[in-house]
Residue, then its C-alpha position, 0 to 999 in steps of 0.5 A: m500500500n502506498m503512503n497516500t492510500l494509507l494516509h487516506k484510510i488512517a485519516e478516515m478512521k482518525i484513531v490508531p489503536v496502539i497495542k501491546i500484546d503479550a500473547a499472540a493467541d489474543a491477536a485474533p479475538l482482538a482483531k474481531a473486537l476492533i472490526a466489530g467496534g468499527l475500528p479495524l486498525a492496529e499499531v502492534t508495538f514491538r514491546t513484546a516477543a508476541a508482536e510479530e506473530a500477533i501481526r500475522e494473526m491480525k492480517k488473516f482478517p482482510e478488513m484489518l489495516v495492521g502496522a508495527g510500532t516501537i520499531t528500534s532496528v532494521e531487524q525488527a522492521k524486516a520481521a514486521c514487514e515479513a509478518g505483513a505489517e503495512f506501515l512502520v512507526t518509530a518512537g524516535f527518529n532512527r536513520a537506519v530504519t527510516e532508510f530501510a522503509v524508504e528504500n523498500n517503499v514501506p510507509i513509515f511514521p518516524g517519531v519526532c518532538t524537536p525541530t532537529e528531528m523535523m529537519l531529518l524528516l525533510e531529508y527523506n521527504l516524509p509527509v507525516a511524523k509521529f509526535f511522541p510523547a505528545e502530552q509530555y512534550g507540550g501537546l497541541a501547542t508544540i505541534k502548532a509551533l513546529s508547524a510554523p517552520f515546517p508547514g508541509i508536515k502533518f502529525m500523528p500524535t501519540g502519548g497521553i491522548n484519550e477520549k477527553n482530549i482527542l477532539d482538541y487534537l483532531a480539530a487542528p489541521q496539522i493532525v492526520a489522526c491520533g494514536g491511543s490505547w484507552m480502548v485496547k489497554e493491556a489489562l483488557i487484552n490480558n483478561h480477555q475482555f474483548g467485549e469491552i474492547e469492542r464497546l470502547a472501540a465503538e464509543a471511540v468511533q462515535l466520538v470522533k465522527 
């Protein structure tokens, strides 16, 4: 999937569920819950050993748009792509991972929070950055300040965003979508509360409509 098509799909959904999954066996019921809740999108973070297999399981559902987050090395990026990840997300700017993605035409959203990192983004002609951790680094005010010298770059903020503040972010023209985990909390997944995940996903979809 090319970047423009991917961005259109993500912008339509407005929320990217950011997922930490401890057991790959939970990936299929989690995907079903997100689909049923009207939010068939997942950023599966490489914070656990289950991430790669979880992506494979989620990709068995054709409705799901699945990416890999917290990518810190080219090896992880390759593993994620081989598992079926359609996009990559990094918490900070990693030149080797970014070059791997660009060279292999894999959409990537590098993490930034400073003007210096924004300059690096321009080197690779990338249109969207992950702004992380959003709330801790000044939130929307910082995003608007960064946008002044870099008007061509949009943001996908993550970190501290929830049902209470997401509408403020989405109202800003600089924002493509927001990453959030309140509807896919680790405890809900580990306790197999997939009905609750479906309910929270549906509520989130209604909220951002």
